[in-house]
C-alpha positions in Angstrom: -16.8 50.2 0.9 -15.1 53.4 0.1 -14.9 55.5 3.0 -13.2 58.2 5.3 -11.9 56.8 8.5 -10.3 58.1 11.3 -7.8 55.5 13.2 -6.5 56.2 16.7 -4.1 53.0 16.7 -0.6 54.6 16.5 0.4 51.8 13.9 -2.7 52.1 12.1 -3.2 55.1 9.2 -5.3 58.1 10.3 -7.6 58.3 7.7 -7.8 55.2 4.7 -9.9 54.5 1.6 -10.6 51.1 0.6 -12.6 51.0 -3.0 -15.5 48.3 -2.5 -17.4 50.9 -3.4 -17.9 54.3 -5.6 -21.0 55.6 -4.2 -19.9 57.3 -0.8 -20.3 61.3 -0.2 -17.2 63.7 -0.7 -16.5 61.4 -4.3 -16.5 62.0 -7.0 -15.5 60.0 -10.4 -14.5 61.2 -14.2 -14.7 59.2 -17.1 -15.6 54.8 -17.0 -14.1 54.2 -13.4 -15.0 50.8 -12.3 -15.0 48.4 -9.4 -13.0 45.5 -9.6 -10.1 43.5 -8.6 -7.9 45.1 -6.0 -4.9 44.3 -4.5 -6.7 42.2 -2.4 -10.4 42.2 -2.6 -11.8 44.6 -4.2 -10.5 48.6 -6.1 -10.6 50.4 -8.5 -10.3 49.8 -12.0 -9.3 52.9 -14.5 -9.4 53.0 -18.0 -6.8 55.7 -18.7 -8.8 58.9 -19.2 -10.6 58.7 -15.6 -10.3 58.9 -12.1 -11.3 59.6 -8.7 -11.3 63.0 -6.6 -11.6 62.6 -3.0 -12.3 65.7 -0.3 -9.1 65.9 1.6 -8.5 66.3 4.7 -6.8 69.2 6.1 -3.9 67.9 7.4 -1.0 68.3 4.5 0.5 71.4 5.9 2.5 69.7 8.7 4.2 66.2 9.1 2.7 63.3 6.9 2.5 60.1 5.7 1.0 59.5 2.3 0.9 55.5 0.3 -1.3 53.8 -2.4 -1.2 50.3 -3.8 -0.6 50.2 -7.7 -0.5 47.9 -10.9 0.0 49.9 -14.2 -1.9 47.7 -17.1 0.6 49.6 -19.4 3.1 52.7 -19.3 0.8 56.3 -19.9 1.2 58.5 -23.0 1.9 61.2 -20.9 2.7 61.9 -17.3 -0.2 60.9 -15.1 -1.3 60.6 -11.1 -1.7 58.0 -9.7 -2.1 59.5 -6.1 -2.0 63.4 -5.7 -3.1 66.7 -3.6 -4.1 69.3 -6.3 -3.0 69.8 -10.2 -1.3 72.5 -10.4 0.0 75.4 -7.4 1.2 73.9 -4.0 0.6 70.7 -3.7 2.4 66.9 -4.0 2.2 63.8 -6.9 2.8 60.1 -6.7 2.7 59.8 -10.7 3.3 56.8 -13.2 5.5 57.9 -16.0 5.3 57.5 -19.8 8.9 54.6 -19.3 6.4 52.8 -16.9 8.0 54.0 -13.9 6.7 55.5 -11.3 7.8 59.2 -10.0 7.2 62.0 -7.0 6.5 65.2 -7.1 6.1 68.2 -4.9 5.1 71.9 -5.3 4.3 75.5 -3.5 3.1 77.3 -6.2 7.0 78.7 -7.2 9.4 75.4 -7.2 9.2 71.8 -7.7 10.6 69.0 -7.1 10.6 65.8 -9.1 12.3 62.2 -8.5 11.9 60.3 -11.5 13.6 57.3 -11.5 14.1 54.7 -14.9 12.6 51.6 -15.9 14.4 49.8 -12.9 11.3 51.0 -11.0 8.6 49.9 -13.2 5.2 49.3 -11.4 3.3 47.5 -14.6 2.1 43.9 -14.4 2.2 43.7 -10.8 1.2 45.4 -7.2 3.6 47.7 -6.0 3.2 50.3 -3.0 3.9 53.9 -3.3 5.0 55.9 -0.3 5.7 59.2 0.8 6.7 61.2 3.9 7.3 64.5 4.4 9.1 65.3 7.6 8.8 69.8 8.1 12.4 69.4 10.4 14.8 69.0 8.3 12.2 69.9 5.9 13.2 66.8 4.0 11.0 64.0 1.7 11.4 60.6 1.6 9.9 57.7 -1.0 9.7 54.4 -1.2 8.9 51.3 -3.1 7.3 48.5 -1.8 8.6 49.8 1.4 12.4 49.9 0.2 13.8 53.8 0.2 14.7 54.7 -2.6 15.6 58.8 -2.5 15.8 61.4 0.2 15.2 65.1 -0.6 16.5 68.0 0.7 13.3 70.3 0.5 15.1 73.5 2.0 13.3 76.5 0.5 10.4 75.3 -0.4 7.0 76.2 1.1 4.3 74.2 2.3 2.2 71.7 -0.3 -1.6 72.3 1.9 -2.4 73.3 -1.3 -5.8 72.2 -3.0 -8.4 69.9 -0.8 -8.7 67.0 -2.8 -6.7 64.0 -3.6 -6.7 62.9 -6.7 -6.8 59.5 -7.6 -5.6 57.5 -10.9 -6.4 60.6 -13.6 -5.2 59.1 -16.7 -3.8 55.7 -15.2 -5.0 52.8 -17.0 -5.1 49.9 -14.6 -5.4 49.5 -10.9 -4.9 51.3 -7.4 -6.3 50.6 -3.9 -5.7 50.9 -0.3 -4.7 54.6 -0.4 -4.2 55.7 3.0 -2.8 58.9 5.1 -1.1 59.2 8.9 -0.7 63.0 10.5 2.9 62.0 10.9 5.9 61.0 9.1 6.7 57.4 9.7 9.7 55.8 10.1 11.9 54.1 7.6 11.1 50.6 9.9 7.4 51.6 9.7 7.5 51.8 5.7 9.2 48.6 5.4 13.0 49.3 5.1 16.2 47.7 7.1 19.1 48.5 8.0 21.9 46.4 7.2 21.9 43.4 9.9 25.8 42.9 9.6 28.3 45.9 9.8 31.1 45.8 6.6 34.9 45.0 7.1 35.4 48.0 5.0 34.1 51.0 3.2 35.0 53.2 0.2 34.4 56.7 -0.3 34.4 59.3 -3.3 34.8 62.8 -3.5 33.6 62.9 -7.7 32.4 65.9 -9.0 31.0 64.7 -12.4 30.8 68.3 -14.2 27.2 69.0 -15.5 25.2 66.0 -14.6 28.4 63.9 -16.2 27.1 64.7 -19.7 28.9 67.8 -20.6 32.2 65.9 -22.8 30.5 65.2 -25.9 28.9 62.5 -27.1 29.4 59.0 -24.9 30.0 60.9 -21.7 27.5 59.6 -19.6 28.3 56.3 -20.6 31.7 57.5 -20.1 30.8 58.4 -16.4 28.9 54.9 -15.6 31.8 53.0 -16.8 33.8 54.7 -14.0 31.6 54.5 -11.4 31.2 50.5 -12.1 35.2 50.1 -12.4 35.2 52.3 -9.2 32.6 50.3 -7.2 32.6 52.8 -4.6 30.1 52.0 -1.5 29.5 56.0 -0.7 29.8 58.7 -3.5 30.0 62.5 -2.5 29.2 63.7 -5.9 29.1 67.6 -6.8 27.2 69.2 -10.1 24.7 66.1 -10.0 22.2 68.2 -12.3 19.5 65.9 -12.4 21.7 62.4 -13.3 21.3 61.6 -9.6 18.2 59.4 -9.8 20.0 57.4 -13.3 22.9 57.0 -11.8 21.5 55.7 -8.3 18.6 53.4 -10.3 21.5 52.4 -12.7 24.5 51.3 -9.8 21.3 50.6 -6.6 22.3 53.2 -4.8 20.2 54.8 -1.8 19.9 58.4 -3.0 20.6 61.6 -1.0 19.7 65.2 -3.3 20.7 68.0 -0.9 20.5 70.2 -3.7 20.9 70.4 -7.4 24.3 70.5 -6.8 24.7 68.3 -4.1 23.9 64.7 -3.3 25.3 61.3 -2.0 25.1 57.8 -3.6 25.3 55.4 -0.9 24.7 51.4 -0.3 23.5 52.2 2.6 20.6 53.2 3.4 20.4 57.4 4.1 19.3 58.0 7.9 18.6 61.2 9.6 19.8 64.0 7.8 20.8 67.7 8.7 20.0 70.9 7.9 23.5 73.2 8.2 24.6 75.9 5.9 23.8 76.4 2.4 22.1 73.7 0.5 24.1 74.2 -2.7 27.1 73.9 -1.0 26.9 71.4 1.9 24.8 68.8 3.0 25.1 66.2 6.1 23.3 62.9 6.7 23.9 59.5 8.1 24.2 56.6 6.8 23.0 53.0 8.4 25.9 51.4 7.8 24.7 47.9 9.5 24.7 46.3 13.2 22.9 49.6 14.6 26.2 51.4 13.4 26.3 54.8 11.6 28.5 56.7 9.8 28.1 60.5 8.9 28.8 61.5 5.4 29.3 65.2 4.3 29.2 66.3 1.0 31.4 69.5 -0.1 30.8 72.2 -3.2 33.3 75.3 -1.6 33.4 78.2 -4.5 35.3 78.6 -7.6 36.3 82.1 -7.1 39.0 83.1 -6.6 40.8 81.6 -9.4 43.8 80.8 -7.1 45.3 78.7 -10.7 45.1 81.6 -12.3 47.5 83.7 -8.9 50.1 80.4 -8.6 51.1 81.4 -12.0 51.1 85.0 -11.6 54.9 86.2 -10.8 53.7 89.5 -8.6 51.2 86.8 -6.5 52.5 85.6 -3.4 51.5 82.6 -1.5 50.6 84.7 1.4 48.5 86.7 -1.0 47.2 83.8 -2.2 46.1 82.3 0.8 44.9 85.8 1.7 42.4 85.7 -1.3 40.3 83.2 -0.1 38.9 84.9 3.0 36.3 86.2 1.0 34.4 83.1 -0.4 36.0 79.4 0.3 37.5 80.5 3.7 34.8 81.9 4.7 32.7 79.1 3.7 34.7 76.6 5.5 34.7 77.8 8.5 30.9 78.4 8.8 30.1 75.2 7.6 33.0 73.8 10.6 30.7 76.2 13.1 28.0 74.3 12.5 28.9 70.7 12.8 30.2 71.4 15.9 28.2 68.1 17.5 29.4 66.1 14.3 33.0 67.0 15.2 32.4 66.6 18.6 30.8 63.0 18.3 33.3 60.8 16.0 33.9 58.7 18.4 30.3 57.1 17.9 29.4 58.4 14.6 32.8 58.7 12.5 32.8 61.5 10.1 33.4 61.5 6.3 34.1 64.9 4.9 34.0 64.5 0.7 33.7 66.7 -2.2 35.3 70.0 -4.4 37.0 72.4 -2.1 38.3 74.6 -5.0 41.7 75.0 -3.1 45.3 73.6 -2.7 46.3 72.3 0.1 48.9 73.6 3.2 50.2 69.8 2.7 51.1 70.0 -0.8 52.3 73.9 -1.1 55.5 73.4 0.5 59.3 74.4 0.1 60.0 70.6 -1.4 57.2 71.6 -4.2 57.8 75.0 -4.5 59.4 74.4 -8.1 56.5 73.3 -9.0 54.4 75.8 -7.7 55.8 78.9 -9.3 58.0 79.5 -6.6 55.6 79.9 -3.8 54.6 77.7 -1.0 51.1 78.5 0.5 49.3 78.4 3.6 46.2 77.2 1.9 43.5 78.1 4.6 40.7 75.6 3.8 42.8 73.0 4.8 44.3 73.9 7.8 41.0 75.3 8.8 40.2 71.3 8.3 43.3 70.1 10.0 42.5 72.4 13.4 38.9 70.3 13.8 41.0 67.1 13.4 40.1 66.0 10.3 42.8 64.0 8.2 44.0 64.5 4.5 42.7 60.8 3.8 44.8 60.7 0.7 48.0 62.6 2.3 48.4 60.6 5.3 48.4 57.7 3.5 50.9 59.3 0.6 52.7 61.8 3.1 55.4 62.7 0.4 53.7 65.4 -2.4 56.5 65.0 -4.1 56.0 61.5 -4.8 53.0 60.9 -4.9 51.1 64.8 -5.8 47.6 63.0 -6.4 46.8 66.0 -8.7 42.8 66.8 -9.4 42.6 69.8 -11.4 42.3 69.0 -14.6 42.6 66.0 -16.3 41.1 67.9 -19.5 41.8 71.7 -19.1 45.5 70.4 -19.1 46.8 74.1 -19.7 44.9 74.8 -16.2 47.3 74.8 -12.9 47.5 71.3 -12.4 47.1 70.2 -8.4 44.9 68.8 -5.5 41.1 70.5 -5.2 39.6 67.7 -4.0 39.5 65.2 -0.7 38.2 63.0 1.2 38.9 63.9 5.2 37.6 61.5 7.9 38.1 62.2 11.7 36.7 59.0 14.5 39.0 56.0 15.2 36.7 53.9 13.9 37.6 54.7 10.1 41.2 54.1 9.9 42.2 54.6 5.9 43.7 51.7 4.2 44.2 52.8 0.8 43.6 55.9 -1.2 44.3 56.9 -5.6 42.8 59.6 -8.1 40.9 58.1 -10.8 41.6 60.5 -13.8 40.9 57.9 -16.7 39.2 56.0 -19.0 39.7 53.7 -22.2 38.2 56.7 -24.6 38.6 60.1 -22.9 37.8 60.6 -19.0 34.3 62.1 -18.6 34.9 65.1 -16.2 37.6 68.2 -15.4 37.9 67.1 -11.8 39.6 63.4 -10.9 37.7 61.1 -8.8 39.3 60.6 -5.1 39.1 57.1 -3.8 39.9 56.3 -0.3 39.0 52.7 1.2 39.1 52.7 5.2 39.0 49.6 7.4 35.6 50.3 9.8 36.4 48.9 13.3 33.7 50.7 16.4 36.0 48.7 18.7 39.2 51.1 18.4 
């Protein structure tokens, strides 16, 4: 029967609903909802216009897990609720999209977070299990399809989702729904069904890439050209800037696990996203552990520092000295970098156990590049760039420059393959710390057979991964 059941066993849900009958207190139906064949036994059969409303337990203000089984007969004409808490204002939803895929949404009445995967995550024609896990500290959402982690979202800045006291099941959905469950805690990846790789890889490649305003800024075919670049690079991990709504589509295309720290920053990984950390501002920095296998982890720090002051113009200015350019960094990037490094002291102190990579668009030159031997390229300037100096002080290795120590023969320019009249220099980096990560190759990716799709070149570093060192 359809019932609200309190459960005490840790492995079982705190509340669950089975759909043998609709004749239950606190349950209301709309439209021609009926009971029919479920995933195992009986379940809800929905015609597309109806649905079920159930008085919800008051448990959605803290950690929780919600789960539902669904089998769509067809894609809805408009986004429709599979399982949701409320319809407007604060709440959350597991939805069906017009493309036949599922989706997730969280709302606090002011801000909305959406995950909208592609048809690679279609839920028509067979039973599928959708799971939403909310953690309050760090404030994040984890969503799963059939037990596999699909996305982890930082919810920094989002208020409570504990809105209307009704669970809405199947509004607008055509197909079957069964086995709605709620836990009053955040289930772990393992409890949901996600498993870390059993074997540690010998090598791992990590990319820093600002894809330029969602990867769709460079005219017709830009996004397809971005896919070409990513496909050819075949990075194991991408620390991405200017994600801007493209993350779910990119992750689906290449089968990546997906961590969205902000509209700007994301991590794409061939390895599951483990613990995440709320450090500094979400727009500038994100930190996540990656479960690389054999019980081992690496820490990935995706980074974007402010684009001002415009040091490219300063370098061109004959009246600006190298020292003055470096001092100009104090108001933005130098301060941002120092604050980040201060907030990740524990991470930096633990790199022998969990090695660390800091990768991204730093919008700042390197003191290893602007030296006496290269000053003719730099308008006569030697610049003690403070951001790269601070990185070196805490033991971060500039992987490209470590492998290619001579900036005369290997300038490594990343800004800009698009704006060739801008001052050309290296501002995107893959830094690492920890003896388990040994850089073996690094390259700048800045070309495409038709046209490179971004204003930044990508940097891809290959590492040998050996925790026995």
